[in-house]
MARPA-343102 format. One record per residue: residue number from 1; residue in three letters; x, y, z negated of N, C-alpha, C, O in turn. Coordinates in nm, 2 decimals, always signed. Atoms other than C-alpha are relative to their C-alpha. Layout:
<rs>
    i   aa     nc1     nc2     nc3    cac1    cac2    cac3     cc1     cc2     cc3     oc1     oc2     oc3
  NUM  ALA       X       Y       Z       X       Y       Z       X       Y       Z       X       Y       Z
...
</rs>
This chain:
<rs>
    i   aa     nc1     nc2     nc3    cac1    cac2    cac3     cc1     cc2     cc3     oc1     oc2     oc3
    1  MET   +0.10   +0.03   +0.08  +12.86   +9.40  -10.36   -0.13   -0.04   +0.10   -0.15   +0.01   +0.21
    2  GLU   +0.11   +0.07   -0.08  +12.55   +9.20  -10.23   -0.12   +0.11   -0.02   -0.13   +0.18   -0.12
    3  GLU   +0.13   -0.07   +0.01  +12.22   +9.38  -10.15   -0.10   -0.05   -0.11   -0.17   +0.02   -0.18
    4  ALA   +0.10   +0.05   +0.10  +12.04   +9.14  -10.38   +0.04   +0.04   -0.14   -0.04   +0.05   -0.23
    5  THR   -0.07   -0.03   +0.14  +12.28   +9.23  -10.67   -0.06   +0.15   -0.03   -0.10   +0.18   -0.14
    6  ILE   +0.04   -0.14   +0.02  +12.19   +9.60  -10.62   -0.14   +0.01   -0.03   -0.18   +0.08   -0.13
    7  LYS   +0.14   +0.01   +0.03  +11.82   +9.52  -10.61   -0.02   -0.04   -0.14   -0.11   +0.01   -0.22
    8  LYS   +0.02   +0.06   +0.14  +11.85   +9.32  -10.93   +0.03   +0.11   -0.10   -0.04   +0.13   -0.20
    9  LEU   -0.05   -0.10   +0.10  +12.03   +9.61  -11.10   -0.12   +0.11   +0.00   -0.15   +0.18   -0.11
   10  MET   +0.10   -0.11   +0.01  +11.75   +9.85  -10.99   -0.12   -0.04   -0.08   -0.19   +0.04   -0.13
   11  THR   +0.12   +0.04   +0.08  +11.48   +9.64  -11.17   +0.02   +0.05   -0.15   -0.08   +0.06   -0.22
   12  SER   -0.02   -0.06   +0.13  +11.63   +9.79  -11.49   -0.05   +0.14   -0.01   -0.07   +0.20   -0.12
   13  ALA   +0.05   -0.15   -0.01  +11.53  +10.14  -11.37   -0.16   +0.00   -0.02   -0.23   -0.09   +0.01
   14  LYS   +0.14   -0.01   +0.01  +11.20  +10.28  -11.45   -0.05   +0.12   +0.07   +0.03   +0.22   +0.07
   15  CYS   +0.06   -0.10   -0.07  +10.96  +10.50  -11.24   +0.01   +0.14   -0.08   -0.03   +0.15   -0.20
   16  SER   +0.00   -0.14   +0.07  +11.02  +10.87  -11.34   -0.15   +0.06   -0.02   -0.17   +0.15   -0.11
   17  GLY   +0.13   -0.05   +0.02  +10.65  +10.93  -11.30   -0.08   -0.07   -0.10   -0.14   +0.00   -0.18
   18  CYS   +0.07   +0.07   +0.11  +10.50  +10.67  -11.52   +0.07   -0.09   -0.09   +0.00   -0.15   -0.18
   19  GLY   -0.07   +0.09   +0.09  +10.78  +10.47  -11.68   -0.02   -0.16   +0.03   +0.04   -0.24   -0.04
   20  GLN   +0.00   +0.14   -0.05  +10.69  +10.14  -11.50   +0.13   -0.05   +0.05   +0.19   +0.02   +0.13
   21  ARG   -0.11   +0.05   -0.06  +10.98   +9.92  -11.42   -0.02   -0.05   +0.13   -0.13   -0.10   +0.16
   22  TYR   +0.03   +0.02   -0.15  +11.04   +9.85  -11.05   +0.02   -0.16   +0.00   +0.11   -0.22   -0.07
   23  GLU   -0.02   +0.14   -0.04  +11.00   +9.49  -10.92   +0.09   -0.02   +0.13   +0.10   +0.07   +0.21
   24  ILE   -0.10   +0.02   -0.11  +11.24   +9.34  -10.67   -0.07   +0.04   +0.14   -0.01   +0.09   +0.23
   25  ASP   +0.08   -0.02   -0.14  +10.97   +9.37  -10.39   -0.02   +0.15   +0.01   -0.07   +0.19   +0.12
   26  ASP   +0.02   -0.13   +0.00  +10.94   +9.74  -10.47   +0.11   +0.08   +0.05   +0.11   +0.20   +0.07
   27  ILE   -0.13   -0.06   -0.03  +11.29   +9.81  -10.37   +0.05   -0.03   +0.14   +0.06   -0.15   +0.17
   28  GLU   -0.06   +0.04   -0.13  +11.44   +9.85  -10.02   +0.12   +0.06   +0.02   +0.12   +0.18   +0.01
   29  VAL   -0.13   -0.05   -0.02  +11.79   +9.90   -9.96   +0.02   +0.05   +0.14   +0.00   -0.02   +0.24
   30  ILE   +0.01   -0.06   -0.12  +11.83  +10.15   -9.69   +0.16   -0.01   +0.08   +0.17   -0.02   +0.20
   31  GLY   -0.13   +0.01   -0.04  +12.22  +10.13   -9.66   +0.09   +0.05   -0.11   +0.05   +0.11   -0.21
   32  HIS   -0.11   -0.05   +0.10  +12.55  +10.19   -9.84   +0.12   +0.05   +0.07   +0.15   +0.01   +0.18
   33  HIS   -0.15   -0.04   -0.05  +12.89  +10.35   -9.79   +0.08   -0.01   -0.12   +0.07   +0.06   -0.22
   34  ASP   -0.07   +0.04   +0.12  +13.14  +10.21  -10.02   -0.08   -0.03   -0.13   -0.15   -0.14   -0.13
   35  GLU   +0.07   +0.04   +0.11  +13.00  +10.22  -10.36   -0.14   +0.09   -0.02   -0.22   +0.07   -0.11
   36  LEU   +0.12   -0.09   +0.01  +12.72  +10.48  -10.28   -0.12   -0.08   +0.08   -0.12   -0.08   +0.20
   37  TRP   +0.12   +0.06   -0.08  +12.39  +10.29  -10.20   -0.11   +0.09   -0.01   -0.13   +0.16   -0.10
   38  PHE   +0.13   -0.06   -0.01  +12.06  +10.43  -10.08   -0.12   -0.08   +0.01   -0.13   -0.16   +0.10
   39  MET   +0.12   +0.08   +0.00  +11.73  +10.29  -10.16   -0.13   +0.07   +0.01   -0.13   +0.19   -0.03
   40  SER   +0.14   -0.04   +0.03  +11.36  +10.34  -10.13   -0.07   -0.07   -0.09   -0.06   -0.20   -0.09
   41  VAL   +0.06   +0.09   +0.10  +11.17  +10.25  -10.41   -0.16   +0.05   -0.01   -0.19   +0.16   +0.01
   42  PHE   +0.14   -0.03   +0.01  +10.79  +10.24  -10.46   -0.05   -0.05   -0.13   +0.00   -0.16   -0.18
   43  CYS   +0.05   +0.05   +0.13  +10.60  +10.22  -10.79   -0.13   -0.05   +0.01   -0.22   +0.03   +0.04
   44  MET   +0.13   +0.06   -0.01  +10.31   +9.99  -10.78   -0.11   +0.06   -0.09   -0.22   +0.06   -0.06
   45  ALA   +0.10   -0.05   +0.11  +10.16  +10.14  -11.10   -0.06   +0.13   +0.05   -0.18   +0.13   +0.07
   46  CYS   +0.05   -0.14   -0.04  +10.13  +10.51  -11.00   +0.02   +0.03   +0.16   -0.01   +0.15   +0.19
   47  HIS   -0.01   -0.01   -0.14  +10.20  +10.47  -10.62   +0.10   +0.11   +0.04   +0.08   +0.17   +0.15
   48  ALA   -0.10   -0.10   -0.03  +10.50  +10.72  -10.63   +0.11   -0.07   +0.09   +0.13   -0.19   +0.08
   49  HIS   -0.10   +0.04   -0.10  +10.76  +10.68  -10.36   +0.13   +0.08   -0.02   +0.12   +0.20   -0.02
   50  TYR   -0.13   -0.08   +0.03  +11.14  +10.78  -10.42   +0.10   -0.05   +0.09   +0.10   -0.17   +0.13
   51  LEU   -0.13   +0.04   -0.07  +11.47  +10.79  -10.23   +0.09   +0.00   -0.12   +0.09   +0.09   -0.19
   52  VAL   -0.10   +0.01   +0.09  +11.74  +10.68  -10.46   +0.14   -0.01   +0.05   +0.17   -0.10   +0.13
   53  ALA   -0.14   +0.02   -0.03  +12.11  +10.73  -10.42   +0.07   -0.03   -0.14   +0.05   +0.03   -0.24
   54  ALA   -0.07   +0.05   +0.11  +12.32  +10.53  -10.66   +0.15   -0.03   +0.02   +0.18   -0.11   +0.11
   55  ASN   -0.14   +0.05   -0.02  +12.70  +10.50  -10.71   +0.02   -0.11   -0.10   +0.02   -0.10   -0.22
   56  VAL   -0.01   +0.12   +0.08  +12.75  +10.15  -10.83   +0.15   -0.04   +0.02   +0.20   -0.05   +0.13
   57  ASP   -0.13   +0.03   +0.02  +13.10  +10.07  -10.96   -0.01   -0.16   -0.02   -0.09   -0.20   -0.11
   58  GLU   +0.02   +0.15   +0.01  +13.15   +9.68  -10.91   +0.07   -0.04   -0.13   +0.04   -0.15   -0.18
   59  GLU   -0.06   +0.03   +0.12  +13.36   +9.67  -11.22   -0.10   +0.00   -0.12   -0.10   -0.09   -0.21
   60  THR   +0.09   -0.01   +0.11  +13.08   +9.79  -11.46   -0.14   -0.04   +0.03   -0.23   -0.04   -0.06
   61  ALA   +0.14   +0.04   -0.05  +12.78   +9.67  -11.25   -0.05   -0.13   -0.07   -0.17   -0.14   -0.08
   62  GLY   +0.03   +0.12   +0.04  +12.79   +9.33  -11.40   -0.04   +0.01   -0.16   -0.08   -0.09   -0.23
   63  GLU   +0.02   -0.01   +0.13  +12.73   +9.47  -11.75   -0.15   -0.03   -0.03   -0.23   +0.01   +0.05
   64  VAL   +0.14   +0.05   +0.03  +12.41   +9.32  -11.93   -0.06   +0.12   -0.08   +0.00   +0.18   -0.17
   65  VAL   +0.08   -0.08   +0.07  +12.13   +9.55  -12.04   -0.08   -0.08   -0.09   -0.15   -0.17   -0.05
   66  THR   +0.07   +0.08   +0.10  +11.99   +9.41  -12.36   -0.05   +0.07   -0.13   +0.00   +0.17   -0.18
   67  ASP   +0.06   -0.07   +0.13  +11.79   +9.50  -12.68   +0.04   -0.09   -0.12   -0.01   -0.07   -0.23
   68  LEU   -0.04   +0.08   +0.11  +11.96   +9.23  -12.88   +0.11   +0.06   -0.08   +0.19   +0.14   -0.03
   69  SER   -0.11   -0.05   +0.09  +12.18   +9.30  -13.18   +0.13   -0.06   +0.04   +0.14   -0.15   +0.12
   70  VAL   -0.13   +0.07   -0.01  +12.54   +9.21  -13.19   -0.01   -0.14   -0.06   +0.03   -0.24   +0.01
   71  ALA   +0.01   +0.13   +0.05  +12.45   +8.93  -13.43   -0.08   -0.10   +0.08   -0.04   -0.22   +0.09
   72  GLU   +0.07   +0.09   -0.08  +12.19   +8.79  -13.20   +0.07   -0.03   +0.13   +0.06   -0.14   +0.19
   73  LEU   -0.08   +0.05   -0.11  +12.42   +8.80  -12.91   +0.10   -0.11   -0.03   +0.11   -0.20   +0.04
   74  GLU   -0.09   +0.11   +0.05  +12.68   +8.60  -13.10   -0.08   -0.12   -0.02   -0.03   -0.23   +0.01
   75  LYS   +0.08   +0.12   +0.03  +12.41   +8.36  -13.21   -0.04   -0.07   +0.14   -0.02   -0.19   +0.14
   76  PHE   +0.05   +0.05   -0.13  +12.28   +8.30  -12.85   +0.11   -0.02   +0.11   +0.09   -0.08   +0.22
   77  ARG   -0.11   +0.01   -0.11  +12.62   +8.33  -12.66   +0.02   -0.14   +0.06   +0.02   -0.15   +0.18
   78  ASP   -0.03   +0.12   -0.06  +12.68   +7.97  -12.62   -0.12   -0.10   -0.01   -0.10   -0.22   +0.00
   79  ALA   +0.12   +0.08   -0.02  +12.31   +7.84  -12.62   -0.02   -0.04   +0.14   +0.02   +0.03   +0.23
   80  ASP   +0.04   +0.04   -0.15  +12.19   +7.64  -12.33   -0.12   +0.08   +0.04   -0.20   +0.12   -0.05
   81  GLY   +0.10   -0.08   -0.07  +11.96   +7.83  -12.10   -0.14   -0.10   +0.00   -0.13   -0.22   -0.02
   82  LEU   +0.14   +0.07   -0.01  +11.58   +7.73  -12.07   +0.02   -0.10   +0.13   +0.08   -0.07   +0.23
   83  LYS   +0.01   +0.10   -0.11  +11.53   +7.42  -11.84   -0.14   +0.02   +0.06   -0.23   +0.06   -0.01
   84  ALA   +0.13   -0.01   -0.07  +11.24   +7.42  -11.58   -0.11   -0.07   -0.07   -0.22   -0.03   -0.06
   85  ASP   +0.11   +0.07   +0.05  +11.05   +7.16  -11.76   -0.04   +0.08   -0.13   -0.17   +0.08   -0.15
   86  GLU   +0.04   -0.08   +0.11  +11.05   +7.38  -12.09   -0.08   +0.11   +0.04   -0.18   +0.14   -0.03
   87  VAL   +0.08   -0.10   -0.04  +10.92   +7.66  -11.89   -0.14   -0.05   +0.05   -0.25   +0.01   +0.02
   88  LEU   +0.14   +0.06   -0.03  +10.64   +7.45  -11.74   -0.09   -0.05   -0.11   -0.21   -0.04   -0.12
   89  ASP   +0.08   +0.05   +0.12  +10.55   +7.29  -12.07   -0.06   +0.14   -0.08   -0.18   +0.13   -0.13
   90  MET   +0.06   -0.11   +0.05  +10.51   +7.65  -12.21   -0.12   +0.05   +0.09   -0.23   +0.09   +0.04
   91  HIS   +0.10   -0.06   -0.09  +10.30   +7.76  -11.91   -0.12   -0.09   -0.03   -0.23   -0.03   -0.04
   92  ASP   +0.12   +0.09   +0.01  +10.07   +7.45  -11.96   -0.06   +0.03   -0.14   -0.19   +0.04   -0.15
   93  PHE   +0.04   -0.03   +0.12  +10.05   +7.53  -12.34   -0.08   +0.13   -0.01   -0.18   +0.14   -0.08
   94  LEU   +0.07   -0.13   +0.00   +9.95   +7.89  -12.27   -0.12   +0.00   +0.07   -0.22   +0.07   +0.04
   95  LYS   +0.14   +0.02   -0.08   +9.68   +7.79  -12.03   -0.11   -0.03   -0.08   -0.22   +0.01   -0.07
   96  GLU   +0.11   +0.05   +0.09   +9.50   +7.61  -12.30   +0.00   +0.07   -0.13   -0.09   +0.04   -0.21
   97  PHE   +0.00   -0.07   +0.14   +9.59   +7.84  -12.60   -0.11   +0.11   -0.01   -0.13   +0.20   +0.07
   98  ASP   +0.12   -0.09   +0.00   +9.29   +8.02  -12.74   +0.03   +0.13   -0.09   -0.06   +0.20   -0.12
   99  GLY   -0.05   -0.12   +0.07   +9.51   +8.28  -12.93   -0.03   -0.01   -0.15   -0.02   +0.10   -0.22
  100  ASP   +0.00   +0.01   +0.15   +9.45   +8.15  -13.29   +0.12   -0.05   -0.06   +0.14   -0.17   -0.08
  101  PHE   -0.13   +0.02   +0.06   +9.78   +8.17  -13.44   +0.00   -0.06   -0.14   +0.09   -0.13   -0.18
  102  SER   +0.01   +0.07   +0.13   +9.66   +8.08  -13.78   -0.01   -0.15   +0.01   +0.05   -0.22   -0.07
  103  ARG   +0.02   +0.14   +0.00   +9.54   +7.75  -13.68   +0.12   -0.06   +0.07   +0.15   -0.18   +0.04
  104  LEU   -0.12   +0.06   -0.07   +9.86   +7.69  -13.46   +0.09   -0.03   -0.10   +0.15   -0.14   -0.10
  105  PHE   -0.12   +0.02   +0.10  +10.10   +7.75  -13.76   -0.04   -0.08   -0.11   +0.04   -0.13   -0.19
  106  SER   +0.04   +0.08   +0.13   +9.88   +7.57  -14.02   +0.00   -0.15   +0.03   +0.00   -0.23   -0.05
  107  GLY   -0.01   +0.15   -0.04   +9.88   +7.25  -13.82   -0.15   -0.05   +0.02   -0.17   -0.16   +0.06
  108  ARG   +0.14   +0.06   -0.01   +9.49   +7.22  -13.82   -0.04   -0.02   +0.14   +0.02   +0.05   +0.22
  109  LYS   +0.05   +0.04   -0.13   +9.31   +7.08  -13.53   -0.12   +0.09   +0.04   -0.19   +0.14   -0.05
  110  ALA   +0.10   -0.08   -0.05   +9.07   +7.27  -13.32   -0.14   -0.06   -0.03   -0.24   +0.00   +0.00
</rs>
């Protein structure tokens, strides 16, 4: 298993001190022996530092953590992913958005 994959898996973990999720840059892989991985993690929110030992089974490591219901998973299973242009369009929209959802959904102009 790749180090980048292990770090990505660790981003689903939360700091035991404050509950903040770890970011990729907060995780340093120290080493591994077979399926046992050792990492140093730092929480940017509460500044706690932990040593983590994790046994990662490659067969189950690819399981997706999600809050979607079974019906939602079925609905979106074959949907196309977002395109870079769509993300940029939303970014541009949100830069200018003033937070007035009533006006946004009524179609009225500012």
